[in-house]
Backbone as CSV, one residue per row, in Angstrom:
resi,resn,N_x,N_y,N_z,CA_x,CA_y,CA_z,C_x,C_y,C_z
1,MET,4.781,-1.256,-27.229,5.069,-2.086,-26.053,6.339,-2.894,-26.292
2,ALA,7.220,-2.931,-25.289,8.471,-3.675,-25.413,8.197,-5.169,-25.551
3,VAL,9.085,-5.834,-26.284,8.951,-7.280,-26.477,9.249,-7.990,-25.160
4,GLN,8.372,-8.900,-24.774,8.607,-9.688,-23.568,9.595,-10.816,-23.877
5,ILE,10.548,-11.001,-22.980,11.530,-12.082,-23.148,10.925,-13.372,-22.604
6,PRO,10.894,-14.436,-23.422,10.407,-15.718,-22.895,11.459,-16.352,-21.987
7,VAL,11.046,-16.767,-20.807,11.954,-17.385,-19.840,11.342,-18.700,-19.365
8,ILE,12.090,-19.776,-19.557,11.686,-21.083,-19.030,12.291,-21.225,-17.636
9,VAL,11.495,-21.663,-16.685,11.979,-21.856,-15.315,11.789,-23.322,-14.938
10,VAL,12.886,-23.967,-14.536,12.853,-25.374,-14.131,13.303,-25.448,-12.674
11,PHE,12.430,-25.921,-11.814,12.781,-25.958,-10.400,12.245,-27.237,-9.762
12,GLY,12.705,-27.491,-8.567,12.297,-28.677,-7.833,13.228,-28.895,-6.660
13,PRO,12.899,-29.846,-5.809,13.718,-30.083,-4.610,15.087,-30.639,-4.952
14,THR,15.971,-30.579,-4.001,17.314,-31.107,-4.182,17.274,-32.577,-4.584
15,ALA,18.139,-32.935,-5.533,18.314,-34.316,-6.006,17.147,-34.840,-6.836
16,VAL,16.239,-33.964,-7.249,15.092,-34.442,-8.029,15.492,-34.839,-9.449
17,GLY,16.611,-34.255,-9.957,17.068,-34.603,-11.302,17.064,-33.434,-12.272
18,LYS,17.271,-32.224,-11.768,17.227,-31.029,-12.612,18.369,-31.007,-13.630
19,THR,19.569,-31.388,-13.206,20.738,-31.278,-14.084,20.563,-32.084,-15.358
20,ASP,20.180,-33.333,-15.238,19.984,-34.165,-16.430,18.807,-33.667,-17.264
21,PHE,17.765,-33.193,-16.606,16.588,-32.695,-17.318,16.952,-31.527,-18.232
22,LEU,17.894,-30.700,-17.801,18.257,-29.512,-18.562,18.908,-29.841,-19.895
23,LEU,19.431,-31.032,-20.053,20.072,-31.386,-21.312,19.069,-31.418,-22.465
24,HIS,17.792,-31.492,-22.154,16.777,-31.419,-23.204,16.792,-30.056,-23.905
25,PHE,17.391,-29.056,-23.261,17.371,-27.697,-23.803,18.693,-27.296,-24.452
26,GLU,19.607,-28.224,-24.654,20.968,-27.847,-25.021,21.091,-27.176,-26.386
27,LYS,20.187,-27.408,-27.311,20.336,-26.856,-28.658,19.896,-25.407,-28.768
28,SER,19.030,-24.961,-27.873,18.435,-23.639,-28.087,18.436,-22.742,-26.855
29,CYS,19.027,-23.186,-25.753,18.907,-22.443,-24.493,20.254,-22.282,-23.802
30,GLU,20.284,-21.395,-22.821,21.393,-21.268,-21.887,20.821,-21.246,-20.475
31,ILE,21.586,-21.781,-19.535,21.097,-21.956,-18.167,21.585,-20.826,-17.259
32,ILE,20.674,-20.283,-16.479,21.026,-19.346,-15.408,20.788,-20.071,-14.088
33,ASN,21.851,-20.265,-13.340,21.788,-21.037,-12.108,20.938,-20.353,-11.043
34,LEU,19.991,-21.118,-10.495,19.086,-20.636,-9.440,19.377,-21.344,-8.118
35,ASP,20.621,-21.709,-7.895,21.036,-22.350,-6.649,21.932,-21.371,-5.910
36,SER,21.511,-20.950,-4.715,22.235,-19.914,-3.983,23.601,-20.368,-3.496
37,LEU,23.911,-21.660,-3.605,25.207,-22.165,-3.147,26.165,-22.459,-4.288
38,GLN,25.630,-22.799,-5.459,26.511,-23.083,-6.587,27.214,-21.834,-7.103
39,VAL,26.807,-20.664,-6.606,27.524,-19.439,-6.972,28.908,-19.407,-6.330
40,TYR,29.130,-20.195,-5.275,30.375,-20.103,-4.514,31.502,-20.912,-5.132
41,ARG,32.663,-20.292,-5.203,33.861,-20.973,-5.675,34.345,-21.987,-4.637
42,HIS,35.094,-22.982,-5.101,35.752,-23.978,-4.240,34.760,-24.910,-3.537
43,MET,33.499,-24.882,-3.940,32.474,-25.686,-3.264,31.690,-26.483,-4.306
44,SER,32.378,-27.379,-4.984,31.747,-28.105,-6.091,31.081,-29.396,-5.645
45,VAL,31.755,-30.142,-4.767,31.237,-31.453,-4.371,29.978,-31.303,-3.526
46,GLY,30.040,-30.479,-2.502,28.923,-30.350,-1.573,27.710,-29.637,-2.125
47,THR,27.878,-28.914,-3.237,26.736,-28.226,-3.851,26.260,-28.937,-5.112
48,ALA,26.882,-30.055,-5.453,26.475,-30.860,-6.617,26.439,-30.030,-7.896
49,LYS,27.512,-29.267,-8.122,27.572,-28.477,-9.353,27.632,-29.393,-10.573
50,PRO,27.066,-28.952,-11.685,27.179,-29.746,-12.911,28.631,-29.833,-13.355
51,GLY,29.032,-31.007,-13.837,30.402,-31.202,-14.288,30.616,-30.676,-15.695
52,SER,31.857,-30.747,-16.140,32.194,-30.242,-17.469,31.483,-31.017,-18.565
53,ASP,31.103,-32.273,-18.289,30.357,-33.040,-19.282,28.994,-32.409,-19.560
54,ILE,28.469,-31.669,-18.571,27.184,-30.973,-18.734,27.406,-29.564,-19.278
55,THR,28.306,-28.824,-18.657,28.494,-27.426,-19.036,29.126,-27.273,-20.412
56,SER,29.783,-28.313,-20.913,30.329,-28.257,-22.269,29.230,-28.417,-23.323
57,ARG,28.103,-28.953,-22.904,26.993,-29.183,-23.827,25.990,-28.036,-23.822
58,ILE,25.848,-27.386,-22.682,24.904,-26.268,-22.582,25.491,-25.231,-21.627
59,PRO,25.608,-23.983,-22.064,26.234,-22.953,-21.218,25.481,-22.752,-19.906
60,HIS,26.255,-22.604,-18.833,25.706,-22.311,-17.509,26.274,-20.983,-17.001
61,HIS,25.423,-20.196,-16.379,25.829,-18.902,-15.826,25.543,-18.849,-14.327
62,LEU,26.224,-17.955,-13.631,26.104,-17.762,-12.181,26.540,-18.998,-11.409
63,ILE,27.625,-19.595,-11.842,28.286,-20.679,-11.113,29.733,-20.263,-10.903
64,ASP,30.261,-20.504,-9.686,31.652,-20.159,-9.374,31.942,-18.673,-9.600
65,CYS,31.112,-17.814,-9.064,31.309,-16.381,-9.292,31.484,-15.567,-8.014
66,VAL,31.403,-16.213,-6.837,31.498,-15.512,-5.556,32.344,-16.347,-4.594
67,ASP,33.176,-15.694,-3.796,33.948,-16.410,-2.781,33.046,-16.815,-1.615
68,PRO,33.380,-17.912,-0.911,32.504,-18.438,0.144,32.253,-17.509,1.318
69,ASP,33.090,-16.481,1.482,32.882,-15.566,2.605,32.102,-14.319,2.201
70,CYS,31.521,-14.335,1.001,30.724,-13.204,0.521,29.237,-13.558,0.528
71,GLU,28.412,-12.572,0.791,26.971,-12.764,0.702,26.534,-12.690,-0.759
72,PHE,25.523,-13.479,-1.111,24.906,-13.388,-2.433,23.411,-13.366,-2.186
73,SER,22.817,-12.201,-2.343,21.434,-11.991,-1.939,20.468,-12.201,-3.096
74,ALA,19.174,-12.169,-2.769,18.147,-12.230,-3.804,18.274,-11.050,-4.755
75,GLY,18.617,-9.889,-4.213,18.820,-8.720,-5.059,19.973,-8.915,-6.026
76,ASP,21.073,-9.519,-5.547,22.208,-9.821,-6.419,21.779,-10.755,-7.543
77,PHE,20.981,-11.764,-7.171,20.532,-12.730,-8.181,19.652,-12.058,-9.229
78,VAL,18.672,-11.292,-8.801,17.742,-10.667,-9.740,18.483,-9.732,-10.689
79,THR,19.406,-8.948,-10.157,20.179,-8.026,-10.996,20.975,-8.788,-12.053
80,ALA,21.660,-9.854,-11.619,22.475,-10.635,-12.557,21.608,-11.393,-13.557
81,ALA,20.506,-11.964,-13.082,19.631,-12.736,-13.968,18.970,-11.848,-15.006
82,ASP,18.596,-10.633,-14.634,18.020,-9.696,-15.600,19.007,-9.430,-16.735
83,ARG,20.245,-9.157,-16.369,21.265,-8.884,-17.389,21.465,-10.099,-18.292
84,LEU,21.552,-11.270,-17.684,21.795,-12.486,-18.456,20.627,-12.827,-19.372
85,CYS,19.414,-12.629,-18.911,18.251,-12.894,-19.763,18.288,-12.026,-21.017
86,ARG,18.630,-10.762,-20.853,18.720,-9.865,-22.008,19.822,-10.314,-22.963
87,GLU,20.970,-10.698,-22.409,22.097,-11.100,-23.251,21.797,-12.408,-23.992
88,ILE,21.225,-13.375,-23.294,20.901,-14.665,-23.911,19.853,-14.480,-25.012
89,HIS,18.845,-13.675,-24.719,17.794,-13.406,-25.707,18.381,-12.717,-26.937
90,ALA,19.322,-11.801,-26.725,19.956,-11.098,-27.848,20.779,-12.052,-28.713
91,ARG,21.242,-13.140,-28.125,21.997,-14.143,-28.900,21.072,-15.090,-29.663
92,GLY,19.771,-14.886,-29.533,18.822,-15.727,-30.241,18.509,-17.028,-29.534
93,LYS,18.824,-17.092,-28.242,18.529,-18.291,-27.460,17.528,-17.954,-26.356
94,THR,17.029,-18.999,-25.711,16.046,-18.825,-24.642,16.709,-19.024,-23.289
95,PRO,16.576,-18.075,-22.364,17.117,-18.284,-21.014,16.286,-19.302,-20.244
96,VAL,16.984,-20.218,-19.571,16.343,-21.191,-18.687,16.900,-20.963,-17.289
97,ILE,16.064,-20.542,-16.376,16.473,-20.356,-14.987,16.159,-21.647,-14.247
98,SER,17.178,-22.229,-13.606,16.960,-23.545,-13.002,17.712,-23.690,-11.690
99,GLY,17.016,-24.248,-10.701,17.635,-24.520,-9.412,16.577,-24.767,-8.359
100,GLY,17.003,-24.649,-7.112,16.108,-24.980,-6.022,15.923,-23.906,-4.972
101,THR,16.442,-22.686,-5.216,16.321,-21.619,-4.232,15.044,-20.834,-4.499
102,GLY,13.986,-21.223,-3.817,12.673,-20.661,-4.063,12.584,-19.170,-3.810
103,PHE,13.291,-18.681,-2.807,13.242,-17.258,-2.475,13.775,-16.421,-3.629
104,PHE,14.870,-16.864,-4.249,15.415,-16.158,-5.413,14.408,-16.180,-6.557
105,LEU,13.808,-17.351,-6.773,12.862,-17.503,-7.875,11.674,-16.559,-7.717
106,LYS,11.106,-16.520,-6.541,9.924,-15.686,-6.319,10.258,-14.214,-6.511
107,ASN,11.434,-13.796,-6.056,11.848,-12.408,-6.249,12.062,-12.090,-7.721
108,PHE,12.514,-13.075,-8.491,12.718,-12.834,-9.913,11.377,-12.738,-10.645
109,ILE,10.454,-13.615,-10.321,9.161,-13.623,-11.015,8.340,-12.384,-10.676
110,TYR,8.297,-12.008,-9.401,7.418,-10.931,-8.960,8.126,-9.594,-8.751
111,GLY,9.446,-9.618,-8.677,10.183,-8.394,-8.412,10.524,-8.265,-6.937
112,LEU,11.512,-7.463,-6.650,11.980,-7.296,-5.275,11.025,-6.416,-4.473
113,PRO,10.867,-6.695,-3.184,10.045,-5.811,-2.341,10.676,-4.430,-2.249
114,LYS,9.859,-3.439,-2.043,10.331,-2.052,-2.023,10.834,-1.654,-0.638
115,ALA,11.764,-2.439,-0.121,12.345,-2.121,1.191,13.288,-0.933,1.057
116,PRO,13.512,-0.198,2.136,14.389,0.978,2.069,15.826,0.582,1.761
117,PRO,16.578,1.473,1.125,17.984,1.175,0.826,18.827,1.129,2.100
118,SER,20.028,0.581,1.953,20.933,0.484,3.091,21.353,1.871,3.580
119,VAL,21.510,1.967,4.892,22.048,3.179,5.515,23.369,2.787,6.162
120,GLU,24.445,3.347,5.643,25.780,2.896,6.036,26.011,3.002,7.540
121,SER,25.576,4.092,8.162,25.825,4.290,9.590,25.102,3.235,10.426
122,ILE,23.871,2.910,10.038,23.108,1.903,10.781,23.699,0.526,10.558
123,ARG,24.091,0.238,9.317,24.717,-1.060,9.037,25.997,-1.237,9.847
124,THR,26.816,-0.175,9.920,28.078,-0.250,10.656,27.822,-0.479,12.141
125,GLU,26.832,0.246,12.698,26.506,0.089,14.117,26.027,-1.329,14.429
126,LEU,25.161,-1.890,13.561,24.654,-3.245,13.777,25.765,-4.280,13.624
127,GLN,26.666,-4.048,12.682,27.783,-4.975,12.501,28.681,-4.985,13.733
128,SER,28.889,-3.834,14.334,29.687,-3.763,15.567,29.011,-4.542,16.685
129,ARG,27.700,-4.410,16.777,26.966,-5.168,17.806,27.066,-6.670,17.548
130,LEU,26.988,-7.049,16.285,27.125,-8.470,15.947,28.470,-9.013,16.408
131,GLU,29.525,-8.247,16.171,30.872,-8.693,16.556,31.019,-8.750,18.071
132,ARG,30.370,-7.832,18.784,30.477,-7.802,20.242,29.588,-8.850,20.908
133,GLU,28.356,-8.981,20.423,27.343,-9.759,21.141,27.068,-11.126,20.527
134,GLY,27.389,-11.295,19.234,27.152,-12.575,18.583,25.803,-12.651,17.891
135,LEU,25.678,-13.621,16.974,24.462,-13.751,16.181,23.228,-14.114,17.019
136,PRO,23.334,-15.006,18.040,22.130,-15.320,18.827,21.502,-14.078,19.462
137,ALA,22.339,-13.152,19.921,21.806,-11.926,20.527,21.099,-11.070,19.491
138,MET,21.656,-11.020,18.278,21.022,-10.232,17.230,19.710,-10.874,16.786
139,ARG,19.661,-12.185,16.791,18.419,-12.874,16.432,17.347,-12.630,17.513
140,ALA,17.785,-12.601,18.778,16.844,-12.296,19.854,16.301,-10.871,19.710
141,LEU,17.163,-9.956,19.270,16.726,-8.582,19.032,15.688,-8.536,17.905
142,LEU,15.930,-9.318,16.858,14.984,-9.365,15.748,13.624,-9.892,16.203
143,GLU,13.630,-10.860,17.101,12.371,-11.395,17.615,11.547,-10.291,18.272
144,GLN,12.221,-9.363,18.918,11.518,-8.277,19.604,10.903,-7.281,18.628
145,VAL,11.626,-6.971,17.547,11.185,-5.880,16.670,10.433,-6.359,15.430
146,ASP,10.622,-7.634,15.044,9.977,-8.140,13.829,9.802,-9.643,13.973
147,ASN,8.773,-10.030,14.708,8.563,-11.442,15.012,8.283,-12.264,13.760
148,VAL,7.645,-11.657,12.755,7.330,-12.383,11.521,8.612,-12.770,10.795
149,SER,9.516,-11.817,10.625,10.798,-12.123,9.977,11.624,-13.080,10.823
150,TRP,11.561,-12.924,12.117,12.297,-13.820,13.027,11.874,-15.273,12.788
151,ARG,10.598,-15.511,12.575,10.124,-16.877,12.333,10.474,-17.360,10.931
152,ARG,10.559,-16.453,9.983,10.826,-16.836,8.598,12.299,-17.116,8.322
153,ILE,13.183,-16.392,8.986,14.613,-16.447,8.653,15.292,-17.566,9.438
154,ALA,16.099,-18.354,8.742,16.810,-19.472,9.371,17.721,-18.974,10.491
155,VAL,17.906,-19.818,11.495,18.656,-19.441,12.694,20.052,-18.931,12.360
156,GLY,20.735,-19.580,11.428,22.115,-19.211,11.129,22.290,-18.266,9.965
157,ASP,21.199,-17.715,9.438,21.279,-16.855,8.252,21.609,-15.430,8.685
158,SER,22.899,-15.188,8.895,23.327,-13.902,9.443,22.981,-12.740,8.511
159,TYR,23.096,-12.970,7.200,22.833,-11.872,6.267,21.391,-11.378,6.392
160,ARG,20.430,-12.296,6.359,19.029,-11.881,6.379,18.603,-11.363,7.755
161,ILE,19.194,-11.920,8.819,18.913,-11.397,10.157,19.355,-9.942,10.258
162,MET,20.584,-9.678,9.803,21.108,-8.319,9.903,20.371,-7.361,8.968
163,ARG,19.992,-7.850,7.795,19.255,-6.995,6.862,17.883,-6.625,7.441
164,ALA,17.222,-7.590,8.077,15.915,-7.306,8.675,16.047,-6.264,9.782
165,LEU,17.100,-6.374,10.582,17.330,-5.374,11.632,17.636,-4.012,11.028
166,GLU,18.431,-4.018,9.971,18.781,-2.752,9.316,17.533,-2.050,8.779
167,VAL,16.639,-2.817,8.163,15.407,-2.233,7.634,14.583,-1.626,8.764
168,TYR,14.487,-2.354,9.868,13.689,-1.852,10.985,14.256,-0.543,11.530
169,TYR,15.570,-0.514,11.765,16.161,0.682,12.367,16.314,1.818,11.359
170,SER,16.208,1.521,10.061,16.252,2.572,9.047,14.889,3.216,8.835
171,SER,13.835,2.394,8.911,12.509,2.871,8.530,11.514,2.944,9.684
172,GLY,11.824,2.245,10.785,10.859,2.157,11.876,9.759,1.147,11.606
173,ARG,9.906,0.397,10.514,8.915,-0.616,10.138,9.611,-1.958,9.974
174,PRO,8.946,-3.053,10.330,9.563,-4.369,10.153,9.679,-4.733,8.680
175,LEU,10.682,-5.535,8.364,10.882,-5.996,6.994,9.641,-6.711,6.471
176,SER,8.946,-7.391,7.356,7.749,-8.132,6.952,6.642,-7.229,6.427
177,ASP,6.735,-5.924,6.671,5.766,-4.977,6.120,5.978,-4.739,4.623
178,PHE,7.204,-5.016,4.166,7.542,-4.761,2.773,7.368,-6.057,1.986
179,GLN,6.211,-6.235,1.412,5.863,-7.487,0.754,6.276,-7.477,-0.713
180,LEU,6.435,-8.699,-1.269,6.668,-8.828,-2.697,5.455,-8.311,-3.469
181,PRO,5.679,-7.759,-4.655,4.533,-7.441,-5.513,3.697,-8.695,-5.771
182,ASP,2.421,-8.525,-6.070,1.546,-9.683,-6.252,1.239,-9.995,-7.715
183,THR,1.907,-9.294,-8.629,1.765,-9.603,-10.056,3.138,-9.872,-10.662
184,ARG,3.153,-10.709,-11.675,4.423,-11.070,-12.309,4.995,-9.894,-13.097
185,ARG,6.291,-9.873,-13.203,6.966,-8.791,-13.912,6.591,-8.809,-15.390
186,SER,6.323,-7.641,-15.929,5.780,-7.544,-17.283,6.831,-7.714,-18.370
187,GLU,8.112,-7.610,-18.029,9.140,-7.709,-19.076,9.427,-9.141,-19.510
188,TYR,8.805,-10.112,-18.819,9.050,-11.515,-19.152,7.736,-12.259,-19.384
189,ARG,7.818,-13.321,-20.201,6.788,-14.360,-20.272,7.392,-15.609,-19.639
190,PHE,6.710,-16.193,-18.666,7.266,-17.308,-17.917,6.592,-18.628,-18.288
191,PHE,7.406,-19.663,-18.389,6.920,-21.037,-18.511,7.527,-21.796,-17.337
192,LEU,6.722,-22.101,-16.328,7.210,-22.694,-15.087,7.036,-24.210,-15.107
193,ILE,8.154,-24.911,-14.946,8.156,-26.373,-14.921,8.654,-26.825,-13.552
194,GLY,7.793,-27.501,-12.818,8.178,-28.048,-11.524,8.450,-29.541,-11.643
195,LEU,9.624,-29.960,-11.200,9.982,-31.380,-11.241,9.669,-32.015,-9.899
196,ILE,9.039,-33.170,-9.945,8.606,-33.829,-8.712,8.758,-35.333,-8.846
197,ARG,9.027,-35.979,-7.748,9.105,-37.439,-7.664,8.340,-37.905,-6.433
198,ASP,8.026,-39.178,-6.419,7.469,-39.786,-5.219,8.418,-39.537,-4.057
199,ARG,7.874,-39.266,-2.873,8.695,-38.897,-1.717,9.740,-39.964,-1.387
200,ALA,9.370,-41.221,-1.406,10.334,-42.285,-1.088,11.454,-42.328,-2.120
201,GLU,11.088,-42.149,-3.386,12.091,-42.144,-4.458,13.037,-40.965,-4.296
202,LEU,12.497,-39.797,-3.975,13.324,-38.609,-3.797,14.282,-38.780,-2.634
203,TYR,13.786,-39.281,-1.508,14.643,-39.455,-0.336,15.751,-40.465,-0.609
204,SER,15.454,-41.493,-1.365,16.481,-42.473,-1.726,17.562,-41.820,-2.585
205,ARG,17.155,-40.961,-3.498,18.124,-40.249,-4.346,18.981,-39.291,-3.511
206,ILE,18.370,-38.652,-2.526,19.139,-37.765,-1.651,20.193,-38.553,-0.888
207,ASN,19.805,-39.679,-0.317,20.761,-40.504,0.426,21.894,-40.970,-0.470
208,ASP,21.548,-41.396,-1.677,22.578,-41.858,-2.620,23.503,-40.715,-3.017
209,ARG,22.948,-39.515,-3.189,23.783,-38.381,-3.575,24.783,-38.049,-2.473
210,VAL,24.344,-38.070,-1.230,25.260,-37.764,-0.134,26.372,-38.806,-0.066
211,ASP,26.025,-40.065,-0.234,27.056,-41.113,-0.257,28.063,-40.847,-1.374
212,MET,27.562,-40.421,-2.535,28.452,-40.132,-3.660,29.337,-38.929,-3.357
213,MET,28.795,-37.923,-2.674,29.593,-36.758,-2.303,30.786,-37.160,-1.439
214,PHE,30.556,-38.072,-0.511,31.652,-38.535,0.338,32.681,-39.300,-0.488
215,ARG,32.210,-40.104,-1.432,33.154,-40.822,-2.298,33.941,-39.858,-3.185
216,ASN,33.295,-38.760,-3.557,33.936,-37.811,-4.470,34.801,-36.765,-3.767
217,GLY,34.919,-36.864,-2.425,35.856,-35.993,-1.733,35.267,-34.839,-0.962
218,LEU,34.066,-35.005,-0.427,33.447,-33.919,0.332,34.262,-33.566,1.579
219,VAL,34.763,-34.573,2.261,35.561,-34.320,3.470,36.785,-33.485,3.117
220,GLU,37.465,-33.879,2.045,38.664,-33.164,1.617,38.326,-31.739,1.165
221,GLU,37.176,-31.572,0.536,36.771,-30.236,0.093,36.560,-29.318,1.298
222,TYR,35.907,-29.834,2.338,35.698,-29.016,3.528,37.032,-28.660,4.181
223,LYS,37.917,-29.619,4.295,39.226,-29.357,4.904,40.002,-28.307,4.110
224,LYS,39.888,-28.369,2.784,40.578,-27.396,1.943,40.021,-25.998,2.172
225,LEU,38.705,-25.886,2.298,38.090,-24.585,2.545,38.570,-23.992,3.866
226,ARG,38.655,-24.830,4.884,39.132,-24.351,6.191,40.610,-23.959,6.110
227,ALA,41.390,-24.751,5.349,42.808,-24.446,5.198,43.021,-23.145,4.422
228,MET,42.071,-22.791,3.580,42.155,-21.541,2.825,41.795,-20.337,3.689
229,GLY,41.351,-20.598,4.909,41.053,-19.512,5.835,39.590,-19.162,5.975
230,TYR,38.709,-19.933,5.341,37.282,-19.628,5.436,36.724,-20.130,6.764
231,SER,36.021,-19.244,7.450,35.458,-19.547,8.765,34.191,-20.375,8.627
232,PRO,33.881,-21.192,9.636,32.587,-21.888,9.640,31.403,-20.926,9.590
233,ASP,31.639,-19.654,9.963,30.575,-18.650,9.923,30.413,-18.005,8.551
234,ALA,31.294,-18.341,7.602,31.185,-17.783,6.255,29.861,-18.217,5.629
235,PRO,29.228,-17.353,4.829,27.933,-17.708,4.235,27.931,-19.055,3.514
236,GLY,28.981,-19.338,2.765,29.029,-20.600,2.041,29.089,-21.807,2.961
237,LEU,29.869,-21.708,4.023,30.065,-22.855,4.913,28.904,-23.048,5.882
238,GLY,27.932,-22.154,5.839,26.738,-22.350,6.646,25.701,-23.222,5.961
239,ALA,26.042,-23.741,4.784,25.094,-24.534,3.998,25.111,-26.000,4.418
240,ILE,24.003,-26.680,4.116,23.940,-28.134,4.314,25.060,-28.779,3.499
241,GLY,25.743,-29.713,4.131,26.871,-30.359,3.482,28.200,-29.823,3.962
242,TYR,28.166,-28.677,4.636,29.368,-28.061,5.186,29.186,-27.738,6.670
243,LYS,28.021,-27.227,7.033,27.806,-26.841,8.424,27.866,-28.037,9.358
244,GLU,27.577,-29.232,8.846,27.641,-30.427,9.695,29.080,-30.744,10.109
245,PHE,30.034,-30.436,9.234,31.451,-30.612,9.600,31.856,-29.588,10.655
246,SER,31.314,-28.372,10.527,31.590,-27.349,11.538,31.067,-27.788,12.893
247,LEU,29.898,-28.427,12.896,29.329,-28.932,14.145,30.232,-30.005,14.738
248,MET,30.777,-30.866,13.886,31.688,-31.901,14.358,32.923,-31.268,14.991
249,GLU,33.424,-30.187,14.377,34.583,-29.488,14.933,34.281,-28.928,16.317
250,SER,33.105,-28.336,16.470,32.784,-27.667,17.730,32.448,-28.657,18.842
251,LEU,31.781,-29.757,18.487,31.380,-30.728,19.510,32.505,-31.682,19.884
252,GLY,33.256,-32.117,18.885,34.353,-33.037,19.150,33.927,-34.466,19.415
253,SER,32.626,-34.733,19.416,32.145,-36.079,19.744,31.492,-36.781,18.557
254,MET,31.393,-36.085,17.415,30.777,-36.676,16.237,31.803,-37.387,15.373
255,THR,31.360,-38.451,14.723,32.208,-39.157,13.768,31.809,-38.740,12.354
256,LEU,32.624,-39.122,11.382,32.282,-38.840,9.995,31.003,-39.555,9.589
257,SER,30.778,-40.709,10.169,29.528,-41.420,9.899,28.340,-40.621,10.417
258,ASP,28.505,-40.016,11.600,27.442,-39.164,12.142,27.176,-37.980,11.212
259,VAL,28.255,-37.383,10.704,28.132,-36.234,9.812,27.387,-36.625,8.545
260,ARG,27.750,-37.768,7.992,27.107,-38.238,6.773,25.595,-38.398,6.977
261,GLU,25.208,-39.019,8.074,23.779,-39.235,8.330,23.050,-37.934,8.616
262,LEU,23.737,-36.991,9.273,23.114,-35.695,9.553,22.903,-34.908,8.260
263,ILE,23.857,-34.978,7.341,23.686,-34.308,6.047,22.491,-34.899,5.306
264,LYS,22.351,-36.204,5.346,21.201,-36.842,4.699,19.895,-36.345,5.317
265,GLN,19.852,-36.334,6.643,18.632,-35.908,7.331,18.310,-34.447,7.019
266,ASN,19.321,-33.581,7.100,19.102,-32.165,6.825,18.684,-31.937,5.375
267,SER,19.242,-32.720,4.460,18.891,-32.584,3.042,17.454,-33.028,2.788
268,ARG,17.039,-34.102,3.443,15.649,-34.554,3.284,14.680,-33.516,3.843
269,ASN,15.030,-32.949,4.997,14.169,-31.915,5.585,14.099,-30.682,4.685
270,TYR,15.232,-30.341,4.100,15.267,-29.193,3.187,14.404,-29.457,1.960
271,ALA,14.476,-30.657,1.410,13.659,-31.007,0.247,12.173,-30.872,0.569
272,LYS,11.804,-31.285,1.751,10.397,-31.164,2.164,9.963,-29.705,2.197
273,ARG,10.830,-28.832,2.728,10.504,-27.398,2.779,10.444,-26.806,1.369
274,GLN,11.351,-27.255,0.502,11.330,-26.765,-0.874,10.007,-27.105,-1.562
275,ILE,9.573,-28.345,-1.411,8.328,-28.778,-2.049,7.161,-27.922,-1.565
276,THR,7.086,-27.692,-0.260,6.013,-26.868,0.292,6.045,-25.462,-0.296
277,TYR,7.234,-24.888,-0.400,7.388,-23.526,-0.934,6.978,-23.473,-2.399
278,PHE,7.468,-24.429,-3.188,7.180,-24.420,-4.620,5.709,-24.684,-4.922
279,LYS,5.073,-25.506,-4.100,3.671,-25.843,-4.342,2.767,-24.620,-4.189
280,ALA,3.252,-23.580,-3.545,2.457,-22.368,-3.373,2.492,-21.468,-4.606
281,LEU,3.376,-21.772,-5.566,3.453,-20.978,-6.783,2.296,-21.318,-7.714
282,ASP,1.844,-20.331,-8.451,0.726,-20.516,-9.380,1.223,-20.856,-10.782
283,ASP,0.347,-21.502,-11.549,0.566,-21.725,-12.973,1.861,-22.503,-13.237
284,VAL,2.029,-23.592,-12.510,3.207,-24.452,-12.661,2.791,-25.760,-13.328
285,LEU,3.580,-26.193,-14.294,3.369,-27.494,-14.913,4.248,-28.504,-14.178
286,TRP,3.630,-29.362,-13.374,4.378,-30.333,-12.569,4.519,-31.648,-13.338
287,ILE,5.770,-32.119,-13.476,6.012,-33.374,-14.183,7.134,-34.150,-13.504
288,HIS,7.178,-35.441,-13.782,8.318,-36.270,-13.382,9.483,-35.937,-14.309
289,PRO,10.713,-35.915,-13.810,11.856,-35.567,-14.658,12.014,-36.441,-15.906
290,ASP,11.446,-37.636,-15.899,11.553,-38.511,-17.061,10.447,-38.294,-18.088
291,SER,9.614,-37.270,-17.874,8.430,-37.087,-18.720,8.519,-35.859,-19.615
292,PHE,9.709,-35.535,-20.070,9.880,-34.355,-20.914,9.024,-34.417,-22.173
293,ASP,8.820,-35.609,-22.712,8.051,-35.744,-23.951,6.622,-35.216,-23.800
294,LEU,6.134,-35.149,-22.572,4.769,-34.685,-22.344,4.608,-33.177,-22.531
295,ILE,5.713,-32.444,-22.542,5.615,-30.984,-22.613,6.260,-30.407,-23.870
296,ILE,6.736,-31.242,-24.783,7.427,-30.756,-25.977,6.541,-29.798,-26.772
297,ASP,5.299,-30.169,-27.002,4.412,-29.326,-27.802,4.134,-27.993,-27.117
298,LYS,3.934,-28.011,-25.802,3.661,-26.777,-25.064,4.878,-25.850,-25.090
299,LEU,6.067,-26.419,-24.999,7.294,-25.603,-25.054,7.452,-24.973,-26.434
300,ALA,7.139,-25.756,-27.462,7.261,-25.222,-28.825,6.325,-24.031,-29.021
301,GLU,5.126,-24.117,-28.496,4.171,-23.011,-28.590,4.649,-21.792,-27.794
302,PHE,5.287,-22.035,-26.654,5.730,-20.947,-25.789,6.861,-20.159,-26.430
303,VAL,7.851,-20.865,-26.939,9.023,-20.201,-27.495,8.699,-19.601,-28.866
């Protein structure tokens, strides 16, 4: 039987304190980023990427590896994370997967659903319809053919909307029929650590983080991205912290103060959804980020 690679997974809602918590692993581990936005180049402030003071102490992977107008899917993440886990393990260190993108995490732990592969002709036809009719029309089409996926996929998530349509027109079955496996992947041993804080404390940290982002140049970062030619419809710019500026551009009636408060509100709502998603995972050790000492012995036994 092949040796199982031990993988530590650290996850939690936005602003819970994952970055500082990871420094506990600096002597023996390397980090694989589990944030679907930190993969994008030129988007450091709004995605709260770890600074050089952190990355110089513990290696980080899957950060700044994709341009903002490119899609980065769960399949892309799983493929890259598999390779990195093998490489890190071969170096005699333990891979630590950490971030807040629950969909990526679940696909990594359980494996990707066995959906049909892409069909170039169908993808091209759907892309032409998207360009002619717009994303709202394509989302309305998805509601007709796959109501379950329509409810699950975010309104502005063009990649997943189009992929769900592609699966339907390729196979005649809705994407929701292709479920994740229900057992964990056998090539890994997982130690799942969920970081949690009191809701009021977490929301206060989110508000403070957004204020800090504005002080650190979030407005200028967004303007630079637009000046580089990236559209508000680009996958990266559809994220919280950027899409609110796009809304200000389109409406013309919002102030920067309005944008700041909307980012805070959207971030708090996102944190709530993250907590709900993560709480559905099994066999998770939930701790406050300041309580690392409570799990030292268990980690030693695991590794």
